[in-house]
Biopython code that builds the backbone (N, CA, C, O; Angstrom):
import numpy as np
from Bio.PDB.StructureBuilder import StructureBuilder

atoms = [
    (1, "MET", "N", (-4.302, 32.205, 5.803)),
    (1, "MET", "CA", (-4.400, 32.233, 4.243)),
    (1, "MET", "C", (-5.845, 31.202, 4.276)),
    (1, "MET", "O", (-6.099, 30.312, 5.088)),
    (2, "LYS", "N", (-6.687, 31.681, 3.069)),
    (2, "LYS", "CA", (-7.777, 31.366, 2.614)),
    (2, "LYS", "C", (-7.409, 29.988, 1.476)),
    (2, "LYS", "O", (-6.664, 29.866, 0.504)),
    (3, "LYS", "N", (-8.054, 29.382, 1.965)),
    (3, "LYS", "CA", (-8.239, 28.029, 0.896)),
    (3, "LYS", "C", (-8.255, 28.558, -0.371)),
    (3, "LYS", "O", (-8.672, 29.711, -0.482)),
    (4, "PRO", "N", (-7.827, 27.860, -1.526)),
    (4, "PRO", "CA", (-8.290, 28.452, -2.918)),
    (4, "PRO", "C", (-9.356, 27.241, -3.236)),
    (4, "PRO", "O", (-10.183, 27.404, -4.132)),
    (5, "TYR", "N", (-9.328, 26.451, -2.743)),
    (5, "TYR", "CA", (-10.576, 25.500, -2.982)),
    (5, "TYR", "C", (-11.783, 25.525, -2.413)),
    (5, "TYR", "O", (-11.699, 25.335, -1.200)),
    (6, "THR", "N", (-13.200, 25.732, -2.917)),
    (6, "THR", "CA", (-14.625, 25.944, -2.186)),
    (6, "THR", "C", (-14.879, 24.447, -2.081)),
    (6, "THR", "O", (-15.972, 24.231, -1.557)),
    (7, "ARG", "N", (-14.144, 23.231, -2.450)),
    (7, "ARG", "CA", (-14.713, 22.153, -1.835)),
    (7, "ARG", "C", (-13.853, 21.426, -2.011)),
    (7, "ARG", "O", (-13.035, 21.830, -2.836)),
    (8, "PRO", "N", (-13.568, 20.029, -1.376)),
    (8, "PRO", "CA", (-12.396, 18.979, -1.816)),
    (8, "PRO", "C", (-12.616, 18.774, -3.530)),
    (8, "PRO", "O", (-13.565, 19.041, -4.267)),
    (9, "LEU", "N", (-11.039, 18.069, -3.820)),
    (9, "LEU", "CA", (-11.093, 18.024, -5.140)),
    (9, "LEU", "C", (-11.073, 16.416, -5.150)),
    (9, "LEU", "O", (-10.721, 15.568, -4.330)),
    (10, "THR", "N", (-11.672, 16.374, -6.597)),
    (10, "THR", "CA", (-11.174, 14.563, -6.448)),
    (10, "THR", "C", (-10.322, 13.945, -7.019)),
    (10, "THR", "O", (-9.644, 14.807, -7.579)),
    (11, "THR", "N", (-9.912, 12.976, -7.242)),
    (11, "THR", "CA", (-8.419, 12.446, -7.819)),
    (11, "THR", "C", (-8.280, 12.632, -9.054)),
    (11, "THR", "O", (-7.092, 12.709, -9.367)),
    (12, "GLU", "N", (-9.129, 12.758, -10.057)),
    (12, "GLU", "CA", (-8.664, 13.513, -11.426)),
    (12, "GLU", "C", (-8.566, 14.689, -11.413)),
    (12, "GLU", "O", (-7.660, 15.064, -12.158)),
    (13, "GLU", "N", (-9.391, 15.961, -10.601)),
    (13, "GLU", "CA", (-8.699, 17.222, -10.390)),
    (13, "GLU", "C", (-7.519, 17.228, -9.970)),
    (13, "GLU", "O", (-6.707, 17.756, -10.730)),
    (14, "LEU", "N", (-7.027, 16.704, -8.739)),
    (14, "LEU", "CA", (-5.828, 17.075, -8.470)),
    (14, "LEU", "C", (-5.041, 16.388, -9.322)),
    (14, "LEU", "O", (-3.941, 16.930, -9.216)),
    (15, "ALA", "N", (-4.971, 15.620, -10.007)),
    (15, "ALA", "CA", (-4.076, 15.018, -11.106)),
    (15, "ALA", "C", (-3.610, 15.733, -12.009)),
    (15, "ALA", "O", (-2.573, 15.590, -12.656)),
    (16, "VAL", "N", (-4.379, 16.507, -12.055)),
    (16, "VAL", "CA", (-3.874, 17.469, -13.295)),
    (16, "VAL", "C", (-3.870, 19.288, -12.896)),
    (16, "VAL", "O", (-3.722, 20.154, -13.758)),
    (17, "LEU", "N", (-4.037, 19.528, -11.629)),
    (17, "LEU", "CA", (-3.616, 20.414, -10.830)),
    (17, "LEU", "C", (-2.197, 20.528, -10.924)),
    (17, "LEU", "O", (-1.592, 19.509, -10.590)),
    (18, "PRO", "N", (-1.243, 21.874, -11.434)),
    (18, "PRO", "CA", (-0.178, 22.065, -11.190)),
    (18, "PRO", "C", (0.560, 22.093, -9.549)),
    (18, "PRO", "O", (0.080, 22.678, -8.577)),
    (19, "ASP", "N", (1.596, 21.445, -9.571)),
    (19, "ASP", "CA", (2.027, 21.493, -8.078)),
    (19, "ASP", "C", (2.148, 23.291, -7.967)),
    (19, "ASP", "O", (1.479, 23.742, -7.037)),
    (20, "SER", "N", (2.473, 23.735, -8.319)),
    (20, "SER", "CA", (2.335, 25.440, -8.019)),
    (20, "SER", "C", (0.770, 26.038, -7.580)),
    (20, "SER", "O", (0.741, 27.227, -7.262)),
    (21, "GLU", "N", (-0.281, 25.415, -7.555)),
    (21, "GLU", "CA", (-1.506, 25.514, -7.230)),
    (21, "GLU", "C", (-2.045, 24.445, -6.341)),
    (21, "GLU", "O", (-3.249, 24.323, -6.119)),
    (22, "ILE", "N", (-1.494, 23.985, -6.042)),
    (22, "ILE", "CA", (-1.346, 22.995, -4.797)),
    (22, "ILE", "C", (-1.307, 23.457, -3.316)),
    (22, "ILE", "O", (-0.257, 23.678, -2.713)),
    (23, "ASP", "N", (-2.464, 23.574, -2.823)),
    (23, "ASP", "CA", (-2.390, 24.208, -1.501)),
    (23, "ASP", "C", (-1.916, 23.475, -0.035)),
    (23, "ASP", "O", (-2.865, 22.940, 0.538)),
    (24, "TYR", "N", (-0.940, 23.392, 0.486)),
    (24, "TYR", "CA", (-0.182, 22.406, 1.401)),
    (24, "TYR", "C", (-0.183, 23.253, 2.797)),
    (24, "TYR", "O", (0.567, 22.873, 3.696)),
    (25, "SER", "N", (-1.111, 24.527, 3.010)),
    (25, "SER", "CA", (-0.808, 24.842, 4.025)),
    (25, "SER", "C", (-1.460, 24.026, 5.403)),
    (25, "SER", "O", (-1.145, 24.319, 6.557)),
    (26, "ASP", "N", (-2.282, 23.111, 5.087)),
    (26, "ASP", "CA", (-2.612, 22.310, 6.642)),
    (26, "ASP", "C", (-1.962, 21.331, 6.821)),
    (26, "ASP", "O", (-2.488, 20.575, 7.639)),
    (27, "ILE", "N", (-0.512, 20.800, 6.192)),
    (27, "ILE", "CA", (0.316, 20.124, 6.150)),
    (27, "ILE", "C", (1.646, 21.095, 7.229)),
    (27, "ILE", "O", (2.111, 22.211, 6.994)),
    (28, "PRO", "N", (1.924, 20.251, 8.280)),
    (28, "PRO", "CA", (3.022, 20.875, 9.538)),
    (28, "PRO", "C", (4.213, 20.567, 8.603)),
    (28, "PRO", "O", (4.397, 19.505, 8.009)),
    (29, "ALA", "N", (5.123, 21.857, 8.566)),
    (29, "ALA", "CA", (6.729, 21.840, 8.041)),
    (29, "ALA", "C", (7.205, 20.705, 8.972)),
    (29, "ALA", "O", (6.786, 20.523, 10.115)),
    (30, "LEU", "N", (8.189, 19.922, 8.296)),
    (30, "LEU", "CA", (8.729, 18.962, 9.013)),
    (30, "LEU", "C", (10.420, 19.319, 9.251)),
    (30, "LEU", "O", (11.156, 19.287, 8.264)),
    (31, "GLY", "N", (10.893, 19.605, 10.394)),
    (31, "GLY", "CA", (12.238, 20.095, 10.555)),
    (31, "GLY", "C", (12.912, 18.715, 10.627)),
    (31, "GLY", "O", (12.462, 17.585, 10.436)),
    (32, "GLU", "N", (14.537, 19.313, 11.075)),
    (32, "GLU", "CA", (15.442, 18.390, 11.269)),
    (32, "GLU", "C", (15.392, 17.002, 11.976)),
    (32, "GLU", "O", (15.929, 15.961, 11.597)),
    (33, "TRP", "N", (14.530, 17.241, 13.233)),
    (33, "TRP", "CA", (14.496, 16.051, 14.048)),
    (33, "TRP", "C", (13.532, 15.014, 13.296)),
    (33, "TRP", "O", (13.412, 13.840, 13.646)),
    (34, "PHE", "N", (12.885, 15.580, 12.255)),
    (34, "PHE", "CA", (12.095, 14.773, 11.528)),
    (34, "PHE", "C", (13.010, 13.686, 10.662)),
    (34, "PHE", "O", (12.832, 12.471, 10.753)),
    (35, "TRP", "N", (13.808, 14.172, 9.985)),
    (35, "TRP", "CA", (14.629, 13.535, 9.087)),
    (35, "TRP", "C", (15.831, 13.080, 9.695)),
    (35, "TRP", "O", (16.589, 12.600, 8.852)),
    (36, "LYS", "N", (16.318, 13.056, 10.954)),
    (36, "LYS", "CA", (17.736, 12.747, 11.499)),
    (36, "LYS", "C", (17.743, 11.408, 11.657)),
    (36, "LYS", "O", (18.884, 10.944, 11.666)),
    (37, "ASP", "N", (16.820, 10.575, 11.794)),
    (37, "ASP", "CA", (16.933, 9.483, 11.825)),
    (37, "ASP", "C", (16.680, 8.441, 10.831)),
    (37, "ASP", "O", (17.005, 7.263, 10.981)),
    (38, "ALA", "N", (15.941, 9.046, 9.560)),
    (38, "ALA", "CA", (15.167, 8.689, 8.646)),
    (38, "ALA", "C", (16.217, 7.648, 7.851)),
    (38, "ALA", "O", (17.369, 8.015, 7.619)),
    (39, "LYS", "N", (15.861, 6.667, 7.554)),
    (39, "LYS", "CA", (16.857, 5.685, 6.485)),
    (39, "LYS", "C", (15.727, 5.092, 5.148)),
    (39, "LYS", "O", (14.527, 4.820, 5.158)),
    (40, "VAL", "N", (16.777, 5.062, 4.069)),
    (40, "VAL", "CA", (16.437, 4.696, 2.931)),
    (40, "VAL", "C", (16.143, 3.325, 2.778)),
    (40, "VAL", "O", (17.135, 2.611, 2.629)),
    (41, "THR", "N", (14.952, 2.719, 2.775)),
    (41, "THR", "CA", (14.656, 1.326, 2.466)),
    (41, "THR", "C", (14.090, 1.069, 1.035)),
    (41, "THR", "O", (13.015, 1.486, 0.605)),
    (42, "PRO", "N", (15.101, 0.227, 0.306)),
    (42, "PRO", "CA", (14.549, -0.032, -0.996)),
    (42, "PRO", "C", (13.346, -1.090, -0.860)),
    (42, "PRO", "O", (13.290, -1.955, 0.014)),
    (43, "PRO", "N", (12.724, -0.950, -1.517)),
    (43, "PRO", "CA", (11.230, -2.024, -1.886)),
    (43, "PRO", "C", (11.563, -3.586, -1.785)),
    (43, "PRO", "O", (12.612, -3.919, -2.338)),
    (44, "ARG", "N", (10.922, -4.454, -1.243)),
    (44, "ARG", "CA", (11.086, -5.821, -1.252)),
    (44, "ARG", "C", (10.626, -6.230, -2.436)),
    (44, "ARG", "O", (9.482, -5.906, -2.756)),
    (45, "ILE", "N", (11.429, -7.021, -3.312)),
    (45, "ILE", "CA", (11.064, -7.329, -4.599)),
    (45, "ILE", "C", (10.459, -8.345, -4.613)),
    (45, "ILE", "O", (11.210, -9.259, -4.274)),
    (46, "LYS", "N", (9.178, -8.787, -4.896)),
    (46, "LYS", "CA", (8.405, -10.327, -4.514)),
    (46, "LYS", "C", (8.656, -10.989, -5.874)),
    (46, "LYS", "O", (8.319, -10.319, -6.850)),
    (47, "PRO", "N", (9.320, -12.480, -6.148)),
    (47, "PRO", "CA", (9.296, -12.897, -7.199)),
    (47, "PRO", "C", (8.010, -13.250, -7.848)),
    (47, "PRO", "O", (7.190, -13.697, -7.045)),
    (48, "ASN", "N", (7.513, -13.158, -9.349)),
    (48, "ASN", "CA", (6.351, -13.600, -9.438)),
    (48, "ASN", "C", (6.422, -15.182, -9.714)),
    (48, "ASN", "O", (7.328, -15.727, -10.344)),
    (49, "VAL", "N", (5.245, -15.867, -9.102)),
    (49, "VAL", "CA", (5.370, -17.569, -9.004)),
    (49, "VAL", "C", (3.875, -17.755, -9.555)),
    (49, "VAL", "O", (2.769, -17.303, -9.256)),
    (50, "SER", "N", (4.522, -18.873, -10.757)),
    (50, "SER", "CA", (3.198, -19.583, -11.069)),
    (50, "SER", "C", (2.742, -20.695, -9.924)),
    (50, "SER", "O", (3.717, -20.879, -9.196)),
    (51, "LEU", "N", (1.883, -21.310, -9.601)),
    (51, "LEU", "CA", (1.491, -21.939, -8.518)),
    (51, "LEU", "C", (0.326, -23.055, -9.122)),
    (51, "LEU", "O", (-0.718, -22.582, -9.571)),
    (52, "ARG", "N", (0.468, -24.111, -9.123)),
    (52, "ARG", "CA", (-0.864, -24.988, -9.284)),
    (52, "ARG", "C", (-1.798, -25.623, -8.026)),
    (52, "ARG", "O", (-1.409, -26.592, -7.375)),
    (53, "VAL", "N", (-2.870, -25.055, -7.817)),
    (53, "VAL", "CA", (-3.469, -25.109, -6.483)),
    (53, "VAL", "C", (-4.647, -25.834, -7.305)),
    (53, "VAL", "O", (-4.763, -25.719, -8.525)),
    (54, "SER", "N", (-5.697, -26.761, -6.313)),
    (54, "SER", "CA", (-6.910, -27.371, -6.479)),
    (54, "SER", "C", (-7.737, -26.002, -6.808)),
    (54, "SER", "O", (-7.353, -24.848, -6.616)),
    (55, "GLU", "N", (-8.886, -26.414, -7.316)),
    (55, "GLU", "CA", (-9.927, -25.396, -7.559)),
    (55, "GLU", "C", (-10.399, -25.042, -6.282)),
    (55, "GLU", "O", (-10.673, -23.848, -6.161)),
    (56, "GLU", "N", (-10.598, -25.896, -5.111)),
    (56, "GLU", "CA", (-11.370, -25.666, -4.044)),
    (56, "GLU", "C", (-10.644, -24.732, -3.402)),
    (56, "GLU", "O", (-11.234, -23.896, -2.718)),
    (57, "VAL", "N", (-9.320, -24.721, -3.509)),
    (57, "VAL", "CA", (-8.432, -23.932, -2.786)),
    (57, "VAL", "C", (-8.456, -22.414, -3.178)),
    (57, "VAL", "O", (-8.243, -21.481, -2.404)),
    (58, "VAL", "N", (-8.809, -22.311, -4.761)),
    (58, "VAL", "CA", (-8.706, -20.915, -4.996)),
    (58, "VAL", "C", (-10.537, -20.238, -5.008)),
    (58, "VAL", "O", (-10.981, -19.106, -5.200)),
    (59, "GLU", "N", (-11.019, -21.202, -4.788)),
    (59, "GLU", "CA", (-12.517, -21.071, -4.693)),
    (59, "GLU", "C", (-12.529, -20.563, -3.067)),
    (59, "GLU", "O", (-12.873, -19.401, -2.853)),
    (60, "PHE", "N", (-12.223, -21.275, -2.134)),
    (60, "PHE", "CA", (-12.128, -20.535, -0.967)),
    (60, "PHE", "C", (-11.952, -19.518, -0.632)),
    (60, "PHE", "O", (-12.690, -18.803, 0.046)),
    (61, "PHE", "N", (-10.542, -19.218, -1.231)),
    (61, "PHE", "CA", (-10.093, -17.846, -0.952)),
    (61, "PHE", "C", (-10.705, -16.620, -1.668)),
    (61, "PHE", "O", (-10.893, -15.593, -1.016)),
    (62, "LYS", "N", (-11.023, -16.680, -2.968)),
    (62, "LYS", "CA", (-12.129, -16.090, -3.810)),
    (62, "LYS", "C", (-13.265, -16.134, -3.218)),
    (62, "LYS", "O", (-13.761, -15.039, -3.485)),
    (63, "SER", "N", (-14.086, -16.777, -2.501)),
    (63, "SER", "CA", (-15.383, -16.496, -1.472)),
    (63, "SER", "C", (-15.455, -15.914, -0.747)),
    (63, "SER", "O", (-16.501, -15.294, -0.555)),
    (64, "GLU", "N", (-14.334, -15.786, 0.093)),
    (64, "GLU", "CA", (-14.180, -14.542, 1.374)),
    (64, "GLU", "C", (-14.098, -13.002, 0.279)),
    (64, "GLU", "O", (-14.929, -12.097, 0.367)),
    (65, "ASN", "N", (-13.172, -12.996, -0.496)),
    (65, "ASN", "CA", (-13.067, -11.450, -1.206)),
    (65, "ASN", "C", (-12.317, -12.136, -2.602)),
    (65, "ASN", "O", (-11.407, -12.965, -2.608)),
    (66, "PRO", "N", (-12.884, -11.623, -3.560)),
    (66, "PRO", "CA", (-12.191, -12.083, -5.013)),
    (66, "PRO", "C", (-11.263, -10.993, -4.825)),
    (66, "PRO", "O", (-10.140, -11.341, -5.189)),
    (67, "LYS", "N", (-11.305, -9.689, -4.354)),
    (67, "LYS", "CA", (-10.153, -8.879, -4.434)),
    (67, "LYS", "C", (-9.127, -9.523, -3.398)),
    (67, "LYS", "O", (-9.298, -9.830, -2.218)),
    (68, "GLY", "N", (-7.926, -9.637, -4.280)),
    (68, "GLY", "CA", (-6.725, -9.603, -2.897)),
    (68, "GLY", "C", (-6.878, -11.061, -2.613)),
    (68, "GLY", "O", (-6.008, -11.298, -1.776)),
    (69, "TYR", "N", (-7.696, -12.442, -2.940)),
    (69, "TYR", "CA", (-6.934, -13.222, -2.744)),
    (69, "TYR", "C", (-5.881, -14.220, -2.763)),
    (69, "TYR", "O", (-5.638, -15.224, -2.093)),
    (70, "THR", "N", (-5.256, -13.546, -3.876)),
    (70, "THR", "CA", (-3.709, -14.156, -3.849)),
    (70, "THR", "C", (-3.450, -13.572, -2.910)),
    (70, "THR", "O", (-3.288, -14.450, -2.063)),
    (71, "GLY", "N", (-3.216, -12.198, -2.243)),
    (71, "GLY", "CA", (-2.144, -12.017, -1.232)),
    (71, "GLY", "C", (-2.847, -12.579, 0.236)),
    (71, "GLY", "O", (-2.222, -12.444, 1.288)),
    (72, "ARG", "N", (-3.829, -13.043, 0.213)),
    (72, "ARG", "CA", (-4.680, -13.770, 1.379)),
    (72, "ARG", "C", (-3.642, -15.101, 1.259)),
    (72, "ARG", "O", (-3.159, -15.653, 2.247)),
    (73, "MET", "N", (-3.398, -15.502, -0.108)),
    (73, "MET", "CA", (-3.060, -16.806, 0.105)),
    (73, "MET", "C", (-1.391, -17.068, 0.323)),
    (73, "MET", "O", (-0.823, -18.075, 0.747)),
    (74, "ALA", "N", (-0.879, -15.887, -0.093)),
    (74, "ALA", "CA", (0.613, -15.330, 0.102)),
    (74, "ALA", "C", (0.622, -15.246, 1.926)),
    (74, "ALA", "O", (1.618, -15.762, 2.434)),
    (75, "ALA", "N", (-0.218, -14.750, 2.720)),
    (75, "ALA", "CA", (0.072, -14.341, 3.728)),
    (75, "ALA", "C", (-0.062, -15.693, 4.595)),
    (75, "ALA", "O", (0.549, -15.790, 5.659)),
    (76, "VAL", "N", (-0.882, -16.740, 4.108)),
    (76, "VAL", "CA", (-0.974, -17.987, 4.608)),
    (76, "VAL", "C", (0.153, -18.682, 4.562)),
    (76, "VAL", "O", (0.592, -19.002, 5.667)),
    (77, "LEU", "N", (0.924, -19.108, 3.387)),
    (77, "LEU", "CA", (2.189, -19.382, 3.107)),
    (77, "LEU", "C", (3.122, -18.765, 4.013)),
    (77, "LEU", "O", (4.009, -19.470, 4.493)),
    (78, "THR", "N", (3.031, -17.354, 4.360)),
    (78, "THR", "CA", (4.172, -16.801, 5.050)),
    (78, "THR", "C", (3.881, -17.186, 6.375)),
    (78, "THR", "O", (4.922, -17.381, 7.003)),
    (79, "ALA", "N", (2.757, -17.386, 7.099)),
    (79, "ALA", "CA", (2.592, -18.036, 8.502)),
    (79, "ALA", "C", (2.971, -19.142, 8.709)),
    (79, "ALA", "O", (3.485, -19.576, 9.740)),
    (80, "TYR", "N", (2.634, -19.939, 7.272)),
    (80, "TYR", "CA", (3.408, -21.468, 7.740)),
    (80, "TYR", "C", (5.142, -21.310, 7.500)),
    (80, "TYR", "O", (5.909, -22.177, 7.917)),
    (81, "VAL", "N", (5.497, -20.395, 6.958)),
    (81, "VAL", "CA", (7.116, -20.537, 6.910)),
    (81, "VAL", "C", (7.479, -20.139, 8.229)),
    (81, "VAL", "O", (8.384, -20.714, 8.834)),
    (82, "VAL", "N", (6.627, -18.891, 8.869)),
    (82, "VAL", "CA", (7.059, -18.232, 10.264)),
    (82, "VAL", "C", (7.123, -19.551, 11.302)),
    (82, "VAL", "O", (8.046, -20.062, 11.937)),
    (83, "ALA", "N", (5.626, -19.868, 11.161)),
    (83, "ALA", "CA", (5.543, -21.175, 12.157)),
    (83, "ALA", "C", (6.938, -22.263, 12.502)),
    (83, "ALA", "O", (7.491, -22.686, 13.518)),
    (84, "HIS", "N", (7.132, -22.430, 10.854)),
    (84, "HIS", "CA", (8.110, -23.494, 10.972)),
    (84, "HIS", "C", (9.245, -23.308, 11.297)),
    (84, "HIS", "O", (9.864, -24.235, 11.818)),
    (85, "GLN", "N", (9.842, -22.081, 11.092)),
    (85, "GLN", "CA", (11.286, -21.609, 11.046)),
    (85, "GLN", "C", (11.290, -21.320, 12.546)),
    (85, "GLN", "O", (12.427, -21.452, 12.999)),
    (86, "GLU", "N", (10.200, -20.896, 13.649)),
    (86, "GLU", "CA", (10.320, -20.778, 15.027)),
    (86, "GLU", "C", (10.857, -22.347, 15.422)),
    (86, "GLU", "O", (11.871, -22.277, 16.117)),
    (87, "LYS", "N", (10.592, -23.205, 15.254)),
    (87, "LYS", "CA", (10.862, -24.710, 15.877)),
    (87, "LYS", "C", (12.324, -24.875, 16.016)),
    (87, "LYS", "O", (12.787, -25.924, 16.463)),
]
sb = StructureBuilder()
sb.init_structure("model")
sb.init_model(0)
sb.init_chain("A")
sb.init_seg("    ")
for serial, (resi, resn, name, xyz) in enumerate(atoms, 1):
    if name == "N":
        sb.init_residue(resn, " ", resi, " ")
    sb.init_atom(name, np.array(xyz, "f"), 0.0, 1.0, " ", f" {name:<3s}", serial, name[0])
structure = sb.get_structure()
């Protein structure tokens, strides 16, 4: 089967493309074996929390990479919880 695209499409081009025109030929079919043990897992809901921390703490995490600094802060807090639960 010939691919209908002469070049890879951009995200914007794919967004406006009707589903009927999307070429799925390079995606293998999934049989019953794939879905046999599948489980629906609801997403974890993370509460939105306001936390006052010193400016130095925020700047430290932002200095590594401003994007995702709150996620790194959450990871440090998670590691702290895990370390203290194992005792």
